[in-house]
C-alpha positions as CSV (number, residue, x, y, z in Angstrom):
1,M,0.2,-0.1,0.2
2,T,1.9,3.1,-0.6
3,I,1.9,6.2,1.1
4,L,-1.0,8.1,-0.1
5,R,-3.3,5.4,0.1
6,R,-2.7,5.3,3.2
7,V,-2.7,8.9,4.2
8,M,-6.4,8.8,2.5
9,L,-6.9,5.9,4.0
10,F,-5.9,7.6,7.4
11,A,-8.6,10.7,6.6
12,V,-11.3,9.0,6.4
13,I,-11.0,6.9,10.0
14,S,-10.1,9.8,11.3
15,V,-13.2,11.6,10.3
16,F,-15.4,9.4,11.8
17,T,-13.6,8.7,15.0
18,L,-12.2,11.9,15.7
19,G,-14.9,13.4,14.8
20,L,-16.8,11.8,17.1
21,G,-14.9,10.7,20.0
22,L,-14.2,14.5,20.7
23,L,-17.4,15.8,20.0
24,A,-17.9,13.7,23.2
25,L,-15.5,14.2,24.8
26,L,-17.0,18.1,24.7
27,D,-20.4,17.0,25.3
28,G,-19.3,15.1,28.5
29,I,-17.9,17.5,29.8
30,G,-20.3,20.0,29.3
31,M,-22.3,17.8,31.1
32,L,-20.2,17.6,34.1
33,A,-20.2,21.5,33.9
34,A,-23.2,21.9,34.2
35,S,-24.2,19.7,36.8
36,G,-23.0,22.7,39.3
37,D,-26.3,24.4,37.7
38,Y,-28.2,21.3,39.7
39,A,-28.7,19.7,43.0
40,G,-29.9,16.3,44.3
41,N,-31.3,13.4,41.7
42,D,-30.7,15.7,38.6
43,R,-27.2,16.9,39.5
44,T,-26.1,13.6,40.2
45,A,-28.1,12.1,37.0
46,L,-25.5,15.5,34.8
47,L,-22.6,14.2,36.3
48,G,-23.2,10.0,36.0
49,L,-23.9,10.9,32.4
50,G,-20.9,13.3,31.8
51,T,-18.4,11.3,33.2
52,L,-19.6,8.0,31.5
53,T,-20.0,9.6,27.6
54,T,-16.0,11.6,28.7
55,A,-15.4,8.6,29.4
56,G,-17.3,6.4,26.4
57,A,-15.1,9.8,24.1
58,L,-11.9,8.1,24.8
59,V,-12.8,4.8,22.9
60,P,-13.2,6.2,19.6
61,I,-9.7,8.2,20.6
62,A,-7.9,4.9,21.2
63,L,-9.4,3.4,18.0
64,W,-7.9,6.4,16.3
65,V,-4.8,6.2,17.2
66,L,-4.4,2.4,16.7
67,A,-4.9,2.7,13.6
68,G,-2.8,5.6,12.7
69,W,-0.2,3.1,14.0
70,A,-0.5,-0.1,12.4
71,L,-0.7,2.4,9.1
72,F,2.1,4.5,9.1
73,V,4.6,2.6,12.0
74,R,3.7,-1.3,11.9
75,R,2.7,-0.6,8.2
76,Q,0.3,-2.9,8.5
77,R,-1.3,-4.3,5.0
78,W,-5.1,-5.0,4.3
79,E,-6.0,-7.0,1.3
80,W,-9.0,-5.6,-0.7
């Protein structure tokens, strides 16, 4: 696989994995920040959802890192 194809494949992977990961991360941080305006069960729900969303955002970001490693460092070959 040529370097140009690797870069193009990584760009397509980046749009989805990094985009979704950053979107979820910012949403989770927003929920955590908004929890200060609430009290009681509403605050507990926002803290829980914000924590889970922030932690879940790390999965697509980790997949993006692994895809970059496989394509550029290890030079993994994927047959089409």
